[in-house]
N, C-alpha and C positions, 0 to 999 in steps of 0.2 A: 463018312461022308458020301453023298452021291457023287457021280461023275458030272451031272449036272451043277450041283452045287458047287463043286470044285472048280468048275470052269467059270463060274459067276464069280467066286471069289479070285480068282487069277484076274477076270477083267477088271475087277474093282481097283485091285492092287495096281494095276496098269494106268488106271485114270488117276488114282491118287499119286502114284510116282511121277506122272506126265505134270500135273498140277504143283507137286513139290519141286520140280525142276523149275518150272517156271518163277515159283516163288524165290528160289535162289538165283536166279539170272535177276530177277527185279531187284534183290538186295543189295546184289553187284554194282546193278546201275543207280539205284537208287542212292546208296553211301559215296559211291564213288564221283557222283556227279555234283553232290550236293555235301560236300565235306564241312565247309563252314558253317551251312546251318544247322547241319546234324549237330557239330560239336558245340551251337549256340545253344541248341535244345537241351543237349545233356547238361550243359553248363547249368542252366537252371533247372533241370530235374535234380542235380545233386544240391543245389541250394533250397530248394523244396524240401529234400531230404531232411538238409538241416534245421529248417523250419518244424519237422513232424517230430524231431529228436526235441527240440525248445518245448513242443506241446504233448510231450509223451504222456504226463499226466493229467492230461485234461480229460475229462468224460467223455468226449467225442474222438478221443483220439483214435480208435478202432475204426471208425468211419474214415477218417483221415487215411489211415494205413491202407484199406480196402480200395478207396479212391487212387492210392499212390499205385496200387498193383492195376487198377484200370488205366492209369496213364502208359504204363508199360506194355499192355497188351494193344493200346492205340498204337503206339509207337511201332511193335511188332508188325501190325497191320498195314499201317502205312509204308514201311520198309518192304514188306511182301506184296504190295498191290492191291489190297484188300480196302480200297478207298472208302467205300461207303461204311464199312464196319470201324475203321481208323477214324473217321469223323463222327459217329456213332457214339463210339466208346470215349473219344476225345469230350464228348458235350456231357455225357454220363459223370466223368471226372469233374469237371467244371461243376456240374449239378450237386455233385454231392460234397465236394470240399467247400463251397462257397454255402452251401444249405446247411451244412453242419456248422459253420462258422457263425451264420445268421441265428440257427437255433441254439446254440451255445448260450444266447444271452435270453433264451426263453426255454427253461429248464423242463416246464410242463409237456411243452409240443415236443421239446427233443426227445425225452423220454416216449412218447406217443408215437414219434417218428420211428424210433428203433425197434418200438414192438408192434408198428406195422399198423398204427391207428391213426396216423396222421402222415399225410403226403406232403412233400415238400412241394414248395409254391414258388415257382419262379416270379411271379406276379407281386409275391408278398416280398420277396428277397429284393427286389429292385424298385419297390414302391417309393416314391419321392416323399411320401408324409411317414412312412414308419419303416422303412427297408435300410439295408446295410448301409446306404450311403445317404439315407435321408437325414437333415439336420439335428432332428432330435437325438437319433442315435449315435452319431458322430460328436455331437456336443457331451454325451456322456463318456464316450469311449476313445475319441481322439479328436478335439477340438481345433487340433492344428490343421487338419485335413478338411475343414469345412470349405474352405475358396475353393478347394479341387474336387470336389464331390461331383459336380455334372459332367467334368472331364472322364473322370474315372469311372462313373456309373456307364456313361456312354462307350466307353471302352470295353468294359464287362458285357453289356447288352449287345455290342457289334459281334464279338468274340462268340457269344451262345448264337446268335442269328445265323452266322456263317455254317456253324457247324449244323445247325438245324436244318439250312437250304438242301444240304446234301443227304438228309435222313428223311426229309418229307417228300421227295421228289420234285423238289422244283425242277422247273422245265430245262431253265437255262444250265444248271449242274448236272440234271440229269444227262444232258445231252453230252457232257463233258466227259463221263463217268466210261471207260472200256469196257465191252461186255465180256471180256476174258482177261485174263492176268498177263498184263501188258504195260510195260514202263510207260508212264506220262509225266514227263518232266514238268509240265505246269501245276498238274494236280500237286504231285510230290512237293513242290515249293510252296503251293498253297497251304497244304497241312501242316508243314514245316514252320509255316509262318502264323497259321491259326494257333498251333501248339505254342508256339513262343508267347502270343498274346494271351493264350490261358494261362500259363504260367504265372507270367506276370500280372495277370489280373488276380489270379488265386493268392500270390504272395501279397498283392499288396492289401485284401480283404484281411488276410493275417496281420498285417501291420496295423490296420485301424481298429481291429477289435482286439488285438491280444498284447501288442508290443509295449504298452504303457504299465501293463499287469505281469510281464514277466520279472522274473527274479535276475539279479545282476547275471550271474554265471550264464543263465538262458538267452539272455540281450546279447551277451558275447558270442553265442552260438551263430547268431543271424545278423549281426551287425554288418560282417562284411558283404553279406547279398545285399543287404539295405543299400550300402554305401556305392556296392557296381551298379545296381538297376535303377535306383531311387534316389539317389541324390541331385538330380535336377528337380526334385519337388522342394517347393518350400517346407512343406509339412514334416518330411525325413531330415530335411537339414535341422530342422528346429529339434526334433527327437532325437539326433545324434549329436546335437552341439555343434555342428558346423557353421561357418561362417555364412551369411544369408548371401553375401555379395556374388558369389560364385554360381549361382542358380542360373539355369539356361533355359529357354524356352523349347 
């Protein structure tokens, strides 16, 4: 190695170590200042992992596992101050999990998607005529949730839209993002809030698409998370056989 190459390598190493130090400082601030929110997201992520265990025999299981790894990367990016990357990867997690859930009911298109011949269409997934929360879809897979379709679809779309605003250079969000790795409590809290919404939305999609078809043992794996996070919904109380008078708005 020439002297100049060695000097360049040394310079790059110093820059990388400086960035690494900034990330370490960010992790300390982000986890220390948001312990409650961080634990809530990790609790939901553990429930998601339970769902993936219950769905392990499904053809789309590999896509779910890949998306789960993306969620881990998004969490890491958020905790280290890589905010735009955190929202981008969170949106990817949402697209792949919800997309795979939707395409599981369209086996031909699902296979074409896996082989790279068909792209996920968010418009198709959220279509009120034929999407995941359309009346025809719910009537076939989870008729108990028909009365809640507008509320759940709006939550799903709002979560996706908020992620997109950080990716596509929305003026208001772009101005919020720091130009260097530095802790921003408002953005960290927002990412944790959007991640909470994304995990809840994903698991609700699993409920309407898969729950009724799960085996008794697989239902046992996820019923705790249903009761923890969704027992306020009439549909879930019906699925779990819980008293309906205990629902809340």
